RODO-2510 file (C-alpha; in nm, 4 decimals, decimal comma):
residues 334
     n   res          X          Y          Z
     1     x     1,0241    -0,8382     1,0899
     2     x     1,2482    -0,5355     1,0824
     3     x     1,5438    -0,4903     1,3115
     4     x     1,7442    -0,1803     1,3936
     5     x     2,1034    -0,2293     1,4982
     6     x     2,4145    -0,0220     1,5447
     7     x     2,7345    -0,1537     1,3954
     8     x     3,0908    -0,0311     1,3973
     9     x     3,1664    -0,1661     1,0539
    10     x     3,3134    -0,5059     1,1462
    11     x     3,1103    -0,8136     1,2236
    12     x     3,2903    -0,9031     1,5463
    13     x     3,2857    -0,5517     1,6845
    14     x     2,9191    -0,4709     1,7198
    15     x     2,6568    -0,5124     1,9844
    16     x     2,2981    -0,5400     1,8628
    17     x     2,0485    -0,4277     2,1233
    18     x     1,6801    -0,3606     2,1624
    19     x     1,5570    -0,0560     1,9658
    20     x     1,9029     0,0084     1,8303
    21     x     2,0621     0,0621     2,1747
    22     x     2,4241    -0,0169     2,1169
    23     x     2,7755     0,1173     2,1376
    24     x     3,0855     0,1178     1,9249
    25     x     3,3893    -0,0830     2,0268
    26     x     3,7617    -0,0159     1,9944
    27     x     3,7039     0,3355     1,8656
    28     x     3,5574     0,2291     1,5291
    29     x     3,2929     0,4531     1,3719
    30     x     2,9465     0,3199     1,4401
    31     x     2,6583     0,3318     1,1936
    32     x     2,2910     0,2539     1,2386
    33     x     2,1183     0,0101     1,0028
    34     x     1,7618    -0,1030     0,9408
    35     x     1,7250    -0,4665     0,8402
    36     x     1,4092    -0,6329     0,7128
    37     x     1,3665    -1,0058     0,6663
    38     x     1,1941    -1,0432     0,3295
    39     x     1,2165    -1,4216     0,3251
    40     x     1,3722    -1,6777     0,5557
    41     x     1,7026    -1,6616     0,3680
    42     x     1,6826    -1,3090     0,2305
    43     x     1,7290    -0,9795     0,4144
    44     x     1,7265    -0,6184     0,2945
    45     x     1,9084    -0,3507     0,4872
    46     x     2,0107     0,0119     0,4572
    47     x     2,1832     0,2755     0,6637
    48     x     1,9990     0,5209     0,8875
    49     x     2,0697     0,8796     0,9764
    50     x     1,8516     0,8468     1,2832
    51     x     1,5491     0,6843     1,4444
    52     x     1,2913     0,9624     1,4553
    53     x     1,0187     0,7914     1,6525
    54     x     0,8995     0,4499     1,7655
    55     x     0,5703     0,3518     1,9170
    56     x     0,3082     0,0821     1,9432
    57     x    -0,0665     0,0666     1,9162
    58     x    -0,3183    -0,1998     2,0046
    59     x    -0,2744    -0,3417     1,6562
    60     x     0,0735    -0,2657     1,5271
    61     x     0,4285    -0,1593     1,6057
    62     x     0,5227     0,1709     1,4413
    63     x     0,8544     0,3365     1,3594
    64     x     0,9623     0,6410     1,1614
    65     x     1,3203     0,6186     1,0391
    66     x     1,5406     0,8721     0,8646
    67     x     1,7194     0,6530     0,6112
    68     x     2,0234     0,7449     0,4075
    69     x     1,9019     0,6094     0,0699
    70     x     1,5245     0,6691     0,0930
    71     x     1,4658     0,9602     0,3321
    72     x     1,1975     0,9277     0,5987
    73     x     1,0464     0,5798     0,6042
    74     x     0,7356     0,4523     0,7825
    75     x     0,7718     0,0975     0,9175
    76     x     0,4765    -0,0977     1,0585
    77     x     0,5111    -0,4445     1,2104
    78     x     0,8642    -0,4654     1,0788
    79     x     0,7554    -0,4025     0,7182
    80     x     0,8505    -0,0844     0,5378
    81     x     0,5241     0,0809     0,4294
    82     x     0,6505     0,3839     0,2412
    83     x     0,9608     0,5945     0,1999
    84     x     0,9925     0,9636     0,1263
    85     x     1,1891     0,9346    -0,1984
    86     x     0,9697     0,6834    -0,3819
    87     x     0,6247     0,6668    -0,2149
    88     x     0,4884     0,8669    -0,5086
    89     x     0,5289     0,5584    -0,7306
    90     x     0,3084     0,3449    -0,5063
    91     x     0,0422     0,6093    -0,4427
    92     x     0,0137     0,7353    -0,7998
    93     x    -0,0282     0,3760    -0,9182
    94     x    -0,2834     0,2961    -0,6497
    95     x    -0,5011     0,6041    -0,7024
    96     x    -0,4934     0,7471    -1,0516
    97     x    -0,5734     0,4505    -1,2811
    98     x    -0,9038     0,3839    -1,1030
    99     x    -0,9975     0,7527    -1,0810
   100     x    -0,9180     0,8104    -1,4485
   101     x    -1,1114     0,5061    -1,5688
   102     x    -1,4203     0,6345    -1,3877
   103     x    -1,6052     0,8902    -1,6030
   104     x    -1,6782     1,1363    -1,3196
   105     x    -1,5572     1,0288    -0,9738
   106     x    -1,7106     1,2375    -0,6960
   107     x    -1,6734     1,0344    -0,3786
   108     x    -1,4141     0,7764    -0,2747
   109     x    -1,3774     0,5420     0,0217
   110     x    -1,0259     0,4474     0,1347
   111     x    -0,9824     0,1306     0,3370
   112     x    -0,6740     0,1976     0,5459
   113     x    -0,4579     0,4772     0,4144
   114     x    -0,3758     0,6222     0,7577
   115     x    -0,0507     0,7627     0,6232
   116     x    -0,2508     1,0216     0,4273
   117     x    -0,0690     0,9840     0,0951
   118     x    -0,3590     0,8114    -0,0807
   119     x    -0,5920     1,0912     0,0281
   120     x    -0,3350     1,3455    -0,0939
   121     x    -0,3347     1,1965    -0,4440
   122     x    -0,7148     1,1674    -0,4533
   123     x    -0,7604     1,5301    -0,3544
   124     x    -0,5590     1,6394    -0,6561
   125     x    -0,8556     1,5342    -0,8729
   126     x    -1,0800     1,8303    -0,9533
   127     x    -1,3974     1,6186    -0,9646
   128     x    -1,3664     1,4942    -0,6054
   129     x    -1,6230     1,6208    -0,3560
   130     x    -1,5590     1,3808    -0,0683
   131     x    -1,2977     1,1307     0,0457
   132     x    -1,3634     0,8988     0,3411
   133     x    -1,0453     0,7538     0,4886
   134     x    -1,1240     0,4672     0,7255
   135     x    -0,8302     0,3286     0,9226
   136     x    -0,8581     0,0947     1,2176
   137     x    -0,5542     0,2326     1,3964
   138     x    -0,5900     0,5815     1,5442
   139     x    -0,2296     0,5705     1,6657
   140     x    -0,1022     0,5308     1,3088
   141     x    -0,3225     0,8151     1,1821
   142     x    -0,2132     1,0519     1,4583
   143     x     0,1475     0,9459     1,4154
   144     x     0,1389     1,0257     1,0428
   145     x    -0,0431     1,3559     1,0986
   146     x     0,2352     1,4597     1,3330
   147     x     0,5408     1,3365     1,1474
   148     x     0,4668     1,3212     0,7721
   149     x     0,4832     1,6858     0,6680
   150     x     0,4156     1,6052     0,3019
   151     x     0,0536     1,5119     0,3854
   152     x    -0,0389     1,7949     0,6219
   153     x    -0,2446     1,9784     0,3561
   154     x    -0,4392     1,6627     0,2751
   155     x    -0,5331     1,6118     0,6400
   156     x    -0,6525     1,9755     0,6556
   157     x    -0,8644     1,9508     0,3379
   158     x    -1,2364     1,9931     0,4138
   159     x    -1,3233     1,7217     0,1607
   160     x    -1,1475     1,4579     0,3707
   161     x    -1,3400     1,2715     0,6413
   162     x    -1,1193     1,0603     0,8694
   163     x    -1,2929     0,7683     1,0401
   164     x    -1,1328     0,5370     1,2950
   165     x    -1,2956     0,1982     1,2502
   166     x    -1,2613    -0,1405     1,0906
   167     x    -1,3243    -0,0852     0,7186
   168     x    -1,5593    -0,3809     0,6941
   169     x    -1,7752    -0,2598     0,9821
   170     x    -1,7764     0,0947     0,8453
   171     x    -1,8828    -0,0083     0,4945
   172     x    -2,1525    -0,2348     0,6378
   173     x    -2,3138     0,0498     0,8311
   174     x    -2,2889     0,3241     0,5667
   175     x    -2,5811     0,3806     0,3332
   176     x    -2,3973     0,5782     0,0662
   177     x    -2,2355     0,4279    -0,2406
   178     x    -1,9007     0,5269    -0,3902
   179     x    -1,7559     0,5870    -0,7330
   180     x    -1,4277     0,4287    -0,6258
   181     x    -1,3251     0,2164    -0,3268
   182     x    -0,9523     0,1844    -0,2603
   183     x    -0,7783    -0,0839    -0,0553
   184     x    -0,4692     0,0848     0,0853
   185     x    -0,4261    -0,1827     0,3470
   186     x    -0,1247    -0,3353     0,5132
   187     x    -0,0074    -0,6568     0,3537
   188     x    -0,1879    -0,9751     0,4546
   189     x     0,0466    -1,1190     0,7162
   190     x    -0,0187    -1,3853     0,9758
   191     x    -0,1444    -1,2080     1,2866
   192     x    -0,1929    -0,8767     1,1079
   193     x    -0,5193    -0,6803     1,1205
   194     x    -0,5976    -0,6751     0,7475
   195     x    -0,5986    -1,0188     0,5856
   196     x    -0,9768    -1,0620     0,6161
   197     x    -1,0189    -0,7602     0,3844
   198     x    -0,8661    -0,9547     0,0946
   199     x    -1,1267    -1,2313     0,0918
   200     x    -1,3859    -1,3234    -0,1691
   201     x    -1,6732    -1,2849     0,0789
   202     x    -1,5597    -0,9337     0,1694
   203     x    -1,5305    -0,8266    -0,1947
   204     x    -1,8612    -0,9870    -0,2882
   205     x    -2,0802    -0,8999     0,0108
   206     x    -1,9344    -0,5717     0,1357
   207     x    -1,7279    -0,3927    -0,1287
   208     x    -1,9257    -0,4538    -0,4466
   209     x    -2,2662    -0,3519    -0,3028
   210     x    -2,1135    -0,0187    -0,1946
   211     x    -2,0006     0,0715    -0,5468
   212     x    -2,2159     0,2887    -0,7684
   213     x    -2,3112     0,1767    -1,1175
   214     x    -1,9839     0,1728    -1,3091
   215     x    -1,7867     0,1976    -0,9860
   216     x    -1,4306     0,0729    -0,9553
   217     x    -1,2459    -0,1098    -0,6808
   218     x    -0,8665    -0,1093    -0,6600
   219     x    -0,6374    -0,2649    -0,4039
   220     x    -0,2700    -0,2930    -0,3360
   221     x    -0,1891    -0,6600    -0,3823
   222     x     0,1555    -0,7243    -0,2439
   223     x     0,4842    -0,8215    -0,4088
   224     x     0,4539    -0,8946    -0,7807
   225     x     0,8042    -0,9947    -0,8843
   226     x     0,9022    -1,3003    -1,0840
   227     x     0,9433    -1,5070    -0,7674
   228     x     0,7280    -1,3177    -0,5164
   229     x     0,4009    -1,2773    -0,7104
   230     x     0,2714    -1,6195    -0,6030
   231     x     0,2649    -1,5154    -0,2360
   232     x    -0,0592    -1,3147    -0,2588
   233     x    -0,0690    -1,1133    -0,5851
   234     x    -0,1875    -1,3997    -0,8045
   235     x    -0,4579    -1,5182    -0,5649
   236     x    -0,5896    -1,1665    -0,4972
   237     x    -0,6210    -1,1274    -0,8739
   238     x    -0,7963    -1,4635    -0,9080
   239     x    -1,0290    -1,3869    -0,6167
   240     x    -1,1387    -1,0580    -0,7727
   241     x    -1,2024    -1,2404    -1,1023
   242     x    -1,4674    -1,4425    -0,9185
   243     x    -1,6478    -1,1238    -0,8137
   244     x    -1,6041    -0,8653    -1,0936
   245     x    -1,6440    -0,8880    -1,4705
   246     x    -1,3345    -0,6843    -1,5606
   247     x    -1,0097    -0,7196    -1,3644
   248     x    -0,6770    -0,5541    -1,4483
   249     x    -0,3546    -0,6451    -1,2647
   250     x    -0,0565    -0,4120    -1,2932
   251     x     0,2802    -0,3599    -1,1270
   252     x     0,5779    -0,1283    -1,0851
   253     x     0,9228    -0,1367    -0,9329
   254     x     0,9497     0,0411    -0,5981
   255     x     1,3155     0,0732    -0,4954
   256     x     1,2596     0,0928    -0,1199
   257     x     1,0516    -0,2284    -0,1296
   258     x     1,3366    -0,4159    -0,3022
   259     x     1,0809    -0,5677    -0,5393
   260     x     0,8140    -0,5178    -0,8025
   261     x     0,4808    -0,4252    -0,6394
   262     x     0,1317    -0,5147    -0,7565
   263     x    -0,2158    -0,3624    -0,7679
   264     x    -0,5437    -0,5005    -0,8992
   265     x    -0,8275    -0,2884    -1,0379
   266     x    -1,1765    -0,4363    -1,0809
   267     x    -1,5189    -0,3307    -1,2076
   268     x    -1,8292    -0,4555    -1,3824
   269     x    -1,7712    -0,1849    -1,6446
   270     x    -1,4899    -0,2052    -1,9023
   271     x    -1,1445    -0,0796    -1,8002
   272     x    -1,0022    -0,0160    -2,1427
   273     x    -0,8778     0,3429    -2,1840
   274     x    -0,5707     0,3739    -2,4054
   275     x    -0,2616     0,5796    -2,3251
   276     x    -0,3828     0,8890    -2,5117
   277     x    -0,7207     0,8879    -2,3384
   278     x    -0,5552     0,8498    -1,9978
   279     x    -0,3197     1,1399    -2,0702
   280     x    -0,6105     1,3608    -2,1789
   281     x    -0,8036     1,2894    -1,8582
   282     x    -0,4918     1,3595    -1,6511
   283     x    -0,4553     1,7023    -1,8119
   284     x    -0,8238     1,7792    -1,7639
   285     x    -0,8717     1,6481    -1,4105
   286     x    -0,5520     1,6416    -1,2046
   287     x    -0,3943     1,9444    -1,0405
   288     x    -0,0212     1,9442    -1,1047
   289     x     0,1819     1,6813    -1,2859
   290     x     0,2362     1,3233    -1,1826
   291     x     0,5973     1,2366    -1,1192
   292     x     0,5636     0,8734    -1,2299
   293     x     0,2376     0,7793    -1,3954
   294     x     0,1179     0,8748    -1,7429
   295     x    -0,0695     0,6861    -2,0117
   296     x     0,2294     0,5011    -2,1514
   297     x     0,3516     0,4120    -1,8043
   298     x     0,0169     0,2543    -1,7158
   299     x     0,0155     0,0620    -2,0443
   300     x     0,3574    -0,0713    -1,9526
   301     x     0,2575    -0,1418    -1,5907
   302     x    -0,0433    -0,3476    -1,6997
   303     x     0,1643    -0,5484    -1,9486
   304     x     0,3009    -0,8158    -1,7186
   305     x     0,5885    -1,0498    -1,7993
   306     x     0,5242    -1,3840    -1,9645
   307     x     0,6054    -1,5677    -1,6417
   308     x     0,3635    -1,3661    -1,4295
   309     x     0,0865    -1,3664    -1,6950
   310     x     0,1023    -1,7439    -1,7209
   311     x     0,0976    -1,7807    -1,3451
   312     x    -0,2039    -1,5511    -1,3065
   313     x    -0,3899    -1,7325    -1,5828
   314     x    -0,3321    -2,0647    -1,4072
   315     x    -0,4021    -1,9478    -1,0519
   316     x    -0,6879    -2,1393    -0,8875
   317     x    -0,6585    -2,0267    -0,5251
   318     x    -0,9473    -1,8148    -0,3953
   319     x    -0,8678    -1,6051    -0,0884
   320     x    -1,0917    -1,6870     0,2078
   321     x    -1,0570    -1,6466     0,5836
   322     x    -1,0200    -2,0226     0,6179
   323     x    -0,7762    -2,0553     0,3280
   324     x    -0,5740    -1,7348     0,3469
   325     x    -0,2300    -1,6738     0,2039
   326     x     0,0225    -1,4472     0,3724
   327     x     0,3403    -1,2747     0,2754
   328     x     0,6442    -1,3557     0,4851
   329     x     0,6333    -1,2052     0,8328
   330     x     0,4196    -1,1922     1,1443
   331     x     0,1832    -0,9315     1,2818
   332     x     0,1695    -0,8152     1,6402
   333     x    -0,1187    -1,0503     1,7198
   334     x     0,0403    -1,3635     1,5711
***
């Protein structure tokens, strides 16, 4: 539920209009701000240099903003998806732990990921032969191809196959199995296009059968802070525990999200590499150096606070279509 408004620096001297159309009053300097409603009584805002592009697809509203603190930022359905200065934290955490825990990952399926950053990180792995990126929203994919320069090489890579389809339908019709399946989906919000891809039935009947022996599934799992982790992080973790033998939750602070963020990795094979083993595989397999993630960082990320550990241990909610949980906000179709 993001809003863009122009202000002149004093509360009684601004006019907030649609799509940031406004004017300054009384000669005061005007500045443009992006504001996102995180909870009913909590908002997060920062200054903009400019609004680069806005658009809408059948599924989502899209905006690309040039922000003062975080550089270019992609906003979908009023929720900031990634920002130029710190997206590497999110994407390194989403991709590399699962790839490194797999002994020899060759092919990967991305659910979502239209931004291209997840594919970019995957294609840094020397073992990768093929990446399938399946996003439901062609407008988002084309938008990111055009405006996110950092991912242009990934979109040109011959190992990347871009498919426009619902991830569930695509996985159901494909015969091949994958070493790793990644859920780089939008957050489960009421009226959004993705919440059905966080359910137990989807994990059990669609995702798991498409994993090779020893395959790994990993998904972004929403806010994971002291207060926010009970929105969806804890129940996504608990739901995956009902489907896979080994499940590892982990989290990291992402400044542009104004919170700790969570991921959950799951497999029927052990996920128990230590920091030294992870570092060795990074040196052997990954082109270039990670900016954020190394072995010690992952050890820290997967060591959750006492409060969150206790909450996850006691979580009983299983995510289903009939009994879904959502983070705060509303999708276009709500």
